[in-house]
N, CA, C and O atoms as a GROMACS GRO file, in nm:
protein
  128
    1MET      N    1   1.070   4.566   0.930
    1MET     CA    2   1.069   4.425   0.898
    1MET      C    3   0.970   4.403   0.784
    1MET      O    4   0.859   4.456   0.787
    2ARG      N    5   1.010   4.326   0.685
    2ARG     CA    6   0.923   4.296   0.572
    2ARG      C    7   0.876   4.152   0.581
    2ARG      O    8   0.956   4.061   0.606
    3CYS      N    9   0.748   4.131   0.560
    3CYS     CA   10   0.690   3.998   0.558
    3CYS      C   11   0.608   3.986   0.431
    3CYS      O   12   0.544   4.083   0.388
    4ASP      N   13   0.610   3.869   0.370
    4ASP     CA   14   0.529   3.847   0.251
    4ASP      C   15   0.390   3.804   0.295
    4ASP      O   16   0.369   3.691   0.338
    5LEU      N   17   0.296   3.895   0.283
    5LEU     CA   18   0.158   3.867   0.326
    5LEU      C   19   0.063   3.860   0.207
    5LEU      O   20  -0.059   3.868   0.225
    6ARG      N   21   0.116   3.844   0.087
    6ARG     CA   22   0.029   3.836  -0.031
    6ARG      C   23  -0.070   3.722  -0.015
    6ARG      O   24  -0.033   3.610   0.020
    7GLY      N   25  -0.195   3.752  -0.041
    7GLY     CA   26  -0.300   3.651  -0.032
    7GLY      C   27  -0.352   3.628   0.108
    7GLY      O   28  -0.440   3.544   0.128
    8LYS      N   29  -0.300   3.701   0.204
    8LYS     CA   30  -0.346   3.686   0.343
    8LYS      C   31  -0.446   3.796   0.374
    8LYS      O   32  -0.447   3.901   0.311
    9VAL      N   33  -0.530   3.770   0.472
    9VAL     CA   34  -0.628   3.867   0.517
    9VAL      C   35  -0.594   3.906   0.660
    9VAL      O   36  -0.567   3.820   0.744
   10ALA      N   37  -0.594   4.036   0.687
   10ALA     CA   38  -0.567   4.084   0.822
   10ALA      C   39  -0.686   4.167   0.869
   10ALA      O   40  -0.742   4.245   0.793
   11LEU      N   41  -0.722   4.149   0.993
   11LEU     CA   42  -0.830   4.226   1.054
   11LEU      C   43  -0.770   4.310   1.165
   11LEU      O   44  -0.717   4.257   1.263
   12VAL      N   45  -0.778   4.441   1.149
   12VAL     CA   46  -0.726   4.533   1.250
   12VAL      C   47  -0.844   4.610   1.307
   12VAL      O   48  -0.914   4.681   1.234
   13THR      N   49  -0.865   4.596   1.437
   13THR     CA   50  -0.972   4.673   1.501
   13THR      C   51  -0.911   4.800   1.560
   13THR      O   52  -0.796   4.800   1.602
   14GLY      N   53  -0.987   4.905   1.563
   14GLY     CA   54  -0.937   5.031   1.616
   14GLY      C   55  -0.843   5.101   1.520
   14GLY      O   56  -0.753   5.174   1.563
   15ALA      N   57  -0.861   5.081   1.389
   15ALA     CA   58  -0.769   5.138   1.291
   15ALA      C   59  -0.786   5.289   1.275
   15ALA      O   60  -0.710   5.351   1.201
   16ALA      N   61  -0.884   5.350   1.342
   16ALA     CA   62  -0.902   5.494   1.333
   16ALA      C   63  -0.799   5.568   1.418
   16ALA      O   64  -0.771   5.685   1.393
   17GLY      N   65  -0.743   5.500   1.518
   17GLY     CA   66  -0.641   5.562   1.602
   17GLY      C   67  -0.505   5.556   1.535
   17GLY      O   68  -0.489   5.491   1.432
   18ALA      N   69  -0.409   5.625   1.592
   18ALA     CA   70  -0.276   5.634   1.531
   18ALA      C   71  -0.206   5.499   1.523
   18ALA      O   72  -0.148   5.466   1.420
   19ILE      N   73  -0.211   5.421   1.629
   19ILE     CA   74  -0.141   5.292   1.629
   19ILE      C   75  -0.210   5.195   1.533
   19ILE      O   76  -0.144   5.130   1.452
   20GLY      N   77  -0.341   5.183   1.543
   20GLY     CA   78  -0.415   5.093   1.455
   20GLY      C   79  -0.401   5.130   1.309
   20GLY      O   80  -0.388   5.043   1.223
   21SER      N   81  -0.403   5.259   1.281
   21SER     CA   82  -0.387   5.306   1.143
   21SER      C   83  -0.249   5.271   1.089
   21SER      O   84  -0.235   5.230   0.974
   22SER      N   85  -0.148   5.287   1.172
   22SER     CA   86  -0.011   5.253   1.132
   22SER      C   87   0.004   5.104   1.105
   22SER      O   88   0.069   5.064   1.009
   23ILE      N   89  -0.056   5.022   1.190
   23ILE     CA   90  -0.052   4.877   1.171
   23ILE      C   91  -0.122   4.838   1.042
   23ILE      O   92  -0.071   4.757   0.965
   24ALA      N   93  -0.240   4.896   1.018
   24ALA     CA   94  -0.314   4.866   0.895
   24ALA      C   95  -0.233   4.906   0.772
   24ALA      O   96  -0.232   4.832   0.673
   25LYS      N   97  -0.167   5.020   0.776
   25LYS     CA   98  -0.085   5.066   0.664
   25LYS      C   99   0.031   4.970   0.639
   25LYS      O  100   0.058   4.935   0.524
   26ARG      N  101   0.098   4.928   0.744
   26ARG     CA  102   0.212   4.834   0.729
   26ARG      C  103   0.166   4.700   0.673
   26ARG      O  104   0.233   4.643   0.587
   27LEU      N  105   0.053   4.651   0.721
   27LEU     CA  106   0.001   4.524   0.669
   27LEU      C  107  -0.031   4.538   0.521
   27LEU      O  108  -0.001   4.449   0.441
   28SER      N  109  -0.092   4.649   0.485
   28SER     CA  110  -0.126   4.674   0.345
   28SER      C  111   0.000   4.684   0.259
   28SER      O  112   0.005   4.630   0.148
   29ASP      N  113   0.101   4.752   0.309
   29ASP     CA  114   0.227   4.765   0.235
   29ASP      C  115   0.293   4.630   0.211
   29ASP      O  116   0.368   4.612   0.115
   30ASN      N  117   0.265   4.534   0.300
   30ASN     CA  118   0.324   4.401   0.289
   30ASN      C  119   0.235   4.303   0.214
   30ASN      O  120   0.266   4.184   0.209
   31GLY      N  121   0.126   4.352   0.156
   31GLY     CA  122   0.044   4.268   0.069
   31GLY      C  123  -0.082   4.212   0.128
   31GLY      O  124  -0.156   4.143   0.058
   32ALA      N  125  -0.110   4.238   0.255
   32ALA     CA  126  -0.231   4.183   0.317
   32ALA      C  127  -0.352   4.262   0.272
   32ALA      O  128  -0.464   4.232   0.314
   0.00000   0.00000   0.00000
């Protein structure tokens, strides 16, 4: 799923783990 997150800020806690890292990567790919 693609979302336009340009200009948005996302805070992901626990990004060192596999799930958190994947979420952070997806958010970044979508412009956050």
